[in-house]
C-alpha positions in Angstrom: -7.6 -20.7 -8.9 -8.8 -22.2 -12.3 -5.8 -23.4 -14.7 -6.8 -21.1 -17.4 -6.2 -18.6 -14.7 -2.9 -19.9 -13.1 -1.5 -20.1 -17.0 -2.1 -16.0 -16.9 0.4 -15.8 -14.3 4.2 -16.4 -14.1 4.0 -17.7 -10.7 6.2 -21.1 -11.2 7.7 -19.8 -14.6 9.2 -16.9 -12.8 10.0 -18.4 -9.3 12.3 -20.9 -11.9 14.4 -18.1 -14.0 15.4 -16.9 -10.2 16.9 -20.0 -9.1 18.8 -20.0 -12.9 20.2 -16.6 -11.9 20.8 -17.7 -8.3 22.7 -20.6 -9.4 24.6 -18.1 -11.6 23.2 -19.7 -15.1 22.5 -16.4 -16.3 22.4 -17.0 -20.0 19.6 -19.6 -19.2 17.8 -17.2 -16.4 18.1 -14.4 -19.4 16.3 -16.8 -22.4 13.9 -17.8 -19.8 12.9 -14.4 -18.6 12.9 -13.2 -22.3 10.3 -15.5 -23.0 8.3 -15.0 -19.8 8.4 -10.8 -20.8 7.0 -11.9 -24.1 4.1 -13.8 -23.0 3.2 -11.6 -19.7 4.7 -8.0 -21.6 2.4 -6.2 -18.7 4.0 -8.0 -15.6 6.1 -5.6 -13.8 8.1 -8.1 -11.7 8.9 -9.9 -14.9 9.9 -7.0 -16.5 12.3 -6.0 -13.5 13.9 -10.0 -13.2 14.6 -9.4 -16.7 16.0 -5.8 -16.6 18.6 -7.5 -13.5 19.9 -10.2 -15.3 20.1 -8.2 -18.1 22.5 -5.5 -15.9 24.2 -8.3 -14.5 25.3 -10.0 -17.8 26.9 -6.4 -18.8 23.7 -5.9 -21.2 22.8 -2.3 -19.9 21.2 -1.1 -23.1 19.1 -4.0 -23.4 18.2 -3.9 -19.6 16.9 -0.2 -19.9 13.4 -1.4 -21.9 12.7 -3.8 -19.0 13.3 -1.3 -16.4 11.1 1.5 -17.7 8.6 -0.9 -18.2 8.5 -2.3 -15.0 8.9 1.4 -13.6 5.5 2.7 -15.9 3.6 -0.5 -14.9 2.2 -1.6 -11.2 2.9 -4.5 -9.2 6.1 -4.4 -8.1 7.0 -4.3 -4.4 8.2 -1.2 -3.0 11.8 -2.8 -2.3 11.5 -4.1 -5.7 10.2 -0.6 -7.2 13.8 0.6 -5.2 15.8 -1.5 -7.0 14.3 -0.6 -10.4 15.0 2.8 -10.0 18.2 2.3 -8.3 19.1 -0.1 -11.2 17.7 1.9 -14.1 19.9 5.0 -12.6 23.0 3.3 -12.5 22.0 1.8 -15.8 21.5 4.8 -17.8 24.8 6.2 -15.7 26.7 3.5 -17.4 25.5 4.0 -20.8 26.8 7.8 -20.0 23.4 9.1 -20.0 24.0 11.2 -17.0 21.4 13.8 -17.0 18.5 10.5 -17.1 20.5 9.0 -14.5 20.2 11.6 -12.2 16.5 12.2 -12.9 15.6 9.1 -12.5 17.7 8.6 -9.1 16.2 12.0 -7.8 12.8 10.4 -8.2 14.2 7.6 -6.3 16.0 9.5 -3.2 12.3 11.8 -3.2 10.3 8.7 -3.2 12.9 7.0 -1.0 14.5 9.0 1.3 16.3 7.0 3.5 17.9 4.9 0.9 21.6 5.0 1.5 22.2 3.2 -1.5 20.0 5.8 -4.0 21.9 8.7 -2.5 25.2 7.0 -3.4 24.3 6.4 -7.0 22.9 10.1 -7.4 26.1 11.4 -5.7 27.8 9.2 -8.3 25.8 10.4 -11.5 25.7 13.7 -10.2 29.9 14.1 -10.3 29.7 12.6 -13.7 27.6 16.2 -14.8 29.7 18.2 -13.2 28.0 18.9 -9.8 30.7 18.1 -7.5 29.5 20.5 -5.0 25.9 18.4 -4.7 27.6 15.0 -4.8 29.7 15.7 -2.1 27.1 17.1 0.0 25.0 13.9 -0.4 27.9 12.1 0.8 29.0 13.5 3.8 25.1 14.2 4.3 25.1 10.4 4.1 28.5 9.8 6.2 27.4 11.6 8.7 24.2 9.8 9.3 25.0 6.1 8.8 28.9 5.9 9.9 29.4 3.9 12.5 33.0 5.0 12.7 33.7 6.4 16.1 36.0 8.9 14.8 33.3 9.8 12.1 30.9 10.3 14.9 33.5 12.2 17.1 32.9 15.1 14.2 29.8 14.4 13.1 28.3 18.0 14.1 30.9 19.5 12.4 30.4 17.3 8.8 27.1 17.5 8.6 27.8 21.7 9.1 30.3 21.2 5.9 27.6 19.3 3.7 25.8 22.4 3.7 28.5 24.6 2.1 32.0 22.8 1.8 33.6 26.8 1.4 32.3 27.7 4.6 35.2 28.0 7.5 33.5 27.6 10.8 
């Protein structure tokens, strides 16, 4: 790779920002990532990392445009896309934008139906919109299928049945 091409990629610069975040030097990581995001505005990975550091610092409203940017572009790994959908949905929820949270998290669950984290955050957002029934359905189904608790597993069939309709009596 030529020196010019190397300068067009965030590579080592992004690794430095990640290192700063891992060392909990969050404000330094944020400043570093903001500079990278300005320099590489179309890089989804940079936008995702920038969103994440804002979230960790409690700067949710500043995280949103970076989440939106990374999800609208290309280049995120599958794992980072999952994280970005969960992060954006959770951030919308924290900001009181419950409908946007539900829409984002539903998209995440649709794309990654095996992701219990996305399902859990969707259930929380549904609770906030007043859809308690669907929230309980999701959580009961998740509990029945993922819990290793002996007693939960003993009643798994019943829990799964009730997850379909809590008003039903067996």
